[in-house]
C-alpha positions in Angstrom: -9.2 -38.5 10.7 -8.7 -34.9 9.5 -9.9 -32.3 12.0 -10.7 -28.6 11.1 -9.3 -28.9 7.6 -11.0 -26.8 4.8 -12.7 -29.0 2.2 -10.2 -28.0 -0.6 -7.2 -28.9 1.6 -8.9 -32.1 2.8 -9.4 -33.2 -0.8 -5.8 -32.5 -1.6 -4.5 -34.3 1.5 -6.8 -37.3 0.6 -5.3 -37.4 -2.8 -1.8 -37.5 -1.3 -3.0 -40.3 1.0 -4.2 -42.3 -1.9 -0.9 -41.7 -3.8 1.0 -42.8 -0.7 -1.2 -45.9 -0.3 -0.7 -46.9 -3.9 3.0 -46.5 -3.6 3.2 -48.5 -0.3 4.5 -45.5 1.6 3.1 -44.1 4.8 1.1 -40.8 4.7 3.6 -39.1 6.9 6.4 -40.1 4.6 4.4 -38.9 1.6 3.9 -35.5 3.3 7.6 -35.2 3.9 8.6 -35.7 0.2 10.6 -32.6 -0.6 8.4 -31.5 -3.5 8.1 -27.7 -4.1 4.6 -26.3 -4.5 5.9 -24.2 -7.5 6.9 -27.4 -9.2 3.5 -29.0 -8.7 1.8 -25.7 -10.0 4.1 -25.7 -13.0 3.3 -29.3 -13.9 -0.4 -28.8 -13.4 -0.4 -25.8 -15.8 1.9 -27.5 -18.4 -0.2 -30.7 -18.3 -3.4 -28.7 -18.8 -2.0 -26.7 -21.8 0.4 -29.4 -23.0 2.6 -26.4 -23.6 5.6 -25.0 -21.6 5.1 -21.6 -23.2 1.4 -21.4 -22.3 2.1 -22.5 -18.8 4.7 -19.8 -18.5 2.3 -17.2 -19.6 -0.3 -18.3 -17.1 2.1 -18.3 -14.3 3.9 -15.1 -15.3 7.3 -16.7 -15.4 9.7 -17.6 -18.2 9.5 -20.9 -20.1 12.9 -21.8 -18.8 11.7 -21.3 -15.3 8.8 -23.7 -15.9 11.2 -26.2 -17.5 13.5 -26.0 -14.5 10.6 -26.5 -12.0 9.4 -29.5 -14.0 12.9 -31.1 -14.0 13.1 -30.5 -10.2 9.7 -32.1 -9.6 10.6 -35.1 -11.7 13.9 -35.5 -9.9 12.1 -35.3 -6.5 9.5 -37.9 -7.5 11.8 -40.1 -9.4 9.5 -40.4 -12.4 9.1 -38.7 -15.8 5.9 -36.7 -16.0 6.0 -35.1 -19.4 7.7 -36.2 -22.7 8.3 -34.2 -25.8 7.5 -36.1 -29.1 8.7 -33.9 -31.9 7.1 -30.6 -31.4 4.4 -32.0 -29.2 4.3 -32.3 -25.4 2.5 -35.3 -24.0 1.9 -36.8 -20.5 3.5 -40.0 -19.5 1.6 -42.7 -17.6 2.8 -41.1 -14.3 1.8 -37.7 -15.5 -1.7 -38.8 -16.4 -2.1 -40.3 -12.9 -0.9 -37.1 -11.1 -2.5 -34.4 -13.3 -6.2 -34.8 -12.4 -5.6 -34.7 -8.6 -3.5 -31.6 -8.9 -6.0 -29.9 -11.1 -8.7 -30.6 -8.6 -6.6 -29.5 -5.7 -5.5 -26.2 -7.3 -9.0 -25.5 -8.6 -10.5 -25.9 -5.1 -7.8 -23.8 -3.5 -8.4 -21.1 -6.1 -12.1 -21.2 -5.5 -11.6 -20.9 -1.7 -9.2 -18.0 -2.0 -11.3 -16.4 -4.6 -14.4 -16.6 -2.3 -12.5 -14.9 0.5 -11.2 -12.2 -1.8 -14.7 -11.5 -3.1 -16.0 -11.3 0.5 -13.1 -8.9 1.3 -13.8 -6.8 -1.8 -17.4 -6.4 -0.8 -16.4 -4.8 2.5 -15.1 -1.3 3.1 -11.7 -0.2 1.9 -9.5 0.1 5.0 -7.4 3.3 4.7 -4.4 4.3 6.8 -3.1 7.9 7.1 -1.5 10.4 9.4 -3.8 11.9 12.0 -3.0 15.4 10.8 -3.9 14.6 7.2 -7.2 13.1 8.3 -8.1 16.1 10.5 -6.9 19.0 8.5 -7.2 17.8 4.9 -9.6 14.9 4.6 -12.2 15.8 7.2 -13.1 19.2 5.7 -13.8 17.4 2.4 -15.7 14.3 3.7 -19.0 16.1 3.3 -18.5 15.7 -0.4 -17.6 12.0 -0.2 -20.3 9.6 -1.6 -20.3 7.2 1.3 -23.8 5.8 0.3 -22.7 4.8 -3.2 -21.8 1.1 -3.8 -18.0 0.6 -3.7 -17.2 3.8 -1.8 -17.4 2.5 1.8 -14.3 3.4 3.9 -12.8 2.3 7.2 -10.3 5.0 8.2 -7.5 4.5 10.7 -4.8 7.0 11.7 -1.2 6.3 12.8 2.0 8.3 13.1 3.9 5.6 11.2 3.3 3.7 8.0 1.7 0.3 8.6 2.5 -3.0 6.9 0.1 -3.2 4.0 1.5 -6.6 3.0 0.5 -8.0 6.3 -3.1 -6.9 5.8 -3.1 -4.2 8.5 -4.8 -1.9 6.0 -5.8 -2.2 2.3 -4.2 1.2 1.3 -2.7 4.3 2.8 -2.3 8.0 2.1 1.3 8.6 3.1 3.6 11.6 3.2 7.0 11.4 1.7 9.0 11.0 -1.6 7.0 8.0 -2.8 9.8 5.6 -2.3 8.4 2.8 -0.1 9.5 -0.8 -0.9 7.0 -3.4 -1.8 4.0 -1.1 -2.6 2.7 0.9 -5.5 2.8 4.6 -4.9 0.8 7.3 -6.8 1.4 11.0 -6.1 -1.8 12.8 -5.2 -0.3 16.2 -4.8 3.0 17.9 -3.9 3.2 20.2 -0.9 4.6 23.5 0.1 5.6 24.9 3.6 5.2 28.3 5.1 5.2 30.1 8.5 1.8 30.4 10.2 0.6 32.3 13.3 -2.6 33.5 14.8 -4.0 36.5 12.9 -2.4 39.7 14.2 0.4 37.8 16.0 3.0 39.5 13.8 2.2 42.6 11.8 4.0 45.6 10.4 6.9 45.8 8.0 8.9 42.6 7.2 11.7 43.6 9.5 9.2 44.1 12.4 7.6 40.7 11.7 11.0 39.0 11.8 11.8 40.7 15.1 8.4 39.5 16.5 8.7 35.9 15.4 12.3 35.9 16.5 11.0 36.2 20.0 8.4 33.5 19.6 8.3 29.8 20.2 8.7 28.0 16.9 6.8 24.7 16.7 8.1 22.2 14.2 6.9 18.7 13.3 9.5 16.0 12.6 7.5 15.4 9.4 8.3 18.9 8.2 11.2 18.7 5.7 12.6 21.6 3.8 12.3 24.1 6.7 16.0 25.0 6.4 15.4 25.9 2.8 12.4 28.0 3.8 14.6 29.9 6.3 17.4 30.4 3.9 15.1 31.9 1.2 13.1 34.1 3.5 13.6 37.8 2.4 15.3 39.5 5.3 15.9 36.2 7.0 16.7 33.7 8.4 15.7 34.3 12.0 16.6 32.6 15.2 13.4 31.7 17.2 13.2 32.5 20.8 12.6 28.8 21.4 12.3 25.7 19.2 9.9 23.0 20.1 9.8 19.7 18.2 6.6 17.6 18.2 5.6 14.4 16.4 2.4 15.9 14.9 1.9 18.6 12.4 -1.6 19.1 13.7 -0.2 20.1 17.1 2.1 22.7 15.5 -1.0 24.2 13.7 -3.1 24.2 16.8 -0.4 25.7 19.0 0.0 28.5 16.5 -3.7 29.1 16.3 -3.9 29.3 20.1 -1.2 32.0 20.2 1.4 29.8 21.8 3.9 30.7 19.0 4.4 30.2 15.3 4.7 27.1 13.2 6.4 26.1 9.9 3.8 23.8 8.4 2.5 22.2 5.2 0.4 24.8 3.4 -2.2 22.3 2.2 -2.8 21.2 5.8 -3.0 24.7 7.1 -5.4 25.8 4.4 -8.7 25.0 6.2 -7.6 26.9 9.4 -6.6 29.8 7.2 -10.0 29.8 5.6 -11.6 29.7 9.0 -9.6 32.8 10.1 -7.8 30.9 12.8 -4.3 31.1 11.1 -2.6 33.4 8.6 0.7 33.2 6.7 3.1 35.6 8.4 5.3 36.3 5.4 3.3 34.8 2.5 6.5 32.9 1.6 5.4 29.3 0.5 8.3 27.1 -0.5 8.0 23.7 -2.2 8.6 20.9 0.3 10.0 18.5 -2.3 7.7 15.8 -1.1 4.0 15.1 -1.2 1.0 13.0 -0.3 0.7 9.6 -2.0 -1.9 6.9 -2.4 -0.1 3.7 -1.5 -1.3 0.1 -1.9 -0.1 -3.4 -2.6 0.2 -4.5 -6.3 -2.6 -7.1 -5.7 -5.1 -4.2 -5.2 -4.2 -2.3 -8.4 -7.5 -3.3 -10.1 -9.6 -3.1 -7.0 -12.8 -1.2 -7.8 -13.0 0.4 -4.3 -9.5 1.7 -4.7 -10.2 3.1 -8.1 -13.3 4.9 -6.7 -11.2 6.5 -3.9 -8.4 7.4 -6.3 -10.8 9.3 -8.7 -12.4 11.1 -5.8 -9.1 12.2 -4.2 -7.9 13.5 -7.6 -11.0 15.7 -7.8 -10.1 17.2 -4.4 -6.5 18.2 -5.2 -5.6 21.8 -4.8 -6.0 23.9 -8.0 -2.9 23.8 -10.1 -1.4 20.9 -8.2 -2.2 18.0 -10.5 0.2 15.0 -10.2 
């Protein structure tokens, strides 16, 4: 008996059982025949189209790859499945016997997978991002997000590290970097700049007086903050040596520490913007410098046409800083 086997797989296994019985072999022996699934898929497509070229187009491979897979399958089974008569391709007796079962099996598998995909597409888009981005950039804008509209539902999770999208941990992410992540599609949302921030009034006066003041302060820096050396090197009258340098793993902590008067922070301008508007932070020197990296919408290739992803993409682009269009 077959226990806890989905109907599509059960039908396919039963087909193999019947093939095994007809050949006088045991089912276990049939299951152990070294036949590649790619070969079976190539044969099923070629048998349905009676064309190597059309099968290759459907499977998104080259005709030579389909021919190679067919030859490997025929060698493994020890029978000829397709025969070319002039310019036509026709099934042999063995091919006519095998094709219907494979067609049924792959059709049922496709329907089962498609059903799960439709069920998944109907749910919220699971989105991964840095906690600082969620708190300091996304959250101030969420009041404008159309959560109630169909196809806009979100499930937001924050982590300090990028997650494995291929493993299904999340559907998509908003990641910070140069956009070079293997195995995913990356679309630049906006580039970033960095500057030095402090609580309003923390450092005032002439530039030289400000440099003297911040040179006595604790400088908070996030490990995500790249380009800070360039910021220091290009500061008019600088660079300066901080009284103390504290590294943290969160840009949000650097901003909060500066707002609380614990010191100063070199941080991403686009993340500091909301606290500046609230009057909790100010740029000490008004010296923004391009960071050379930015925030990207990242997702697996399989979600490229996902309607939920497209909805999010369009909304995010509408929220980009003025003059910062990717």
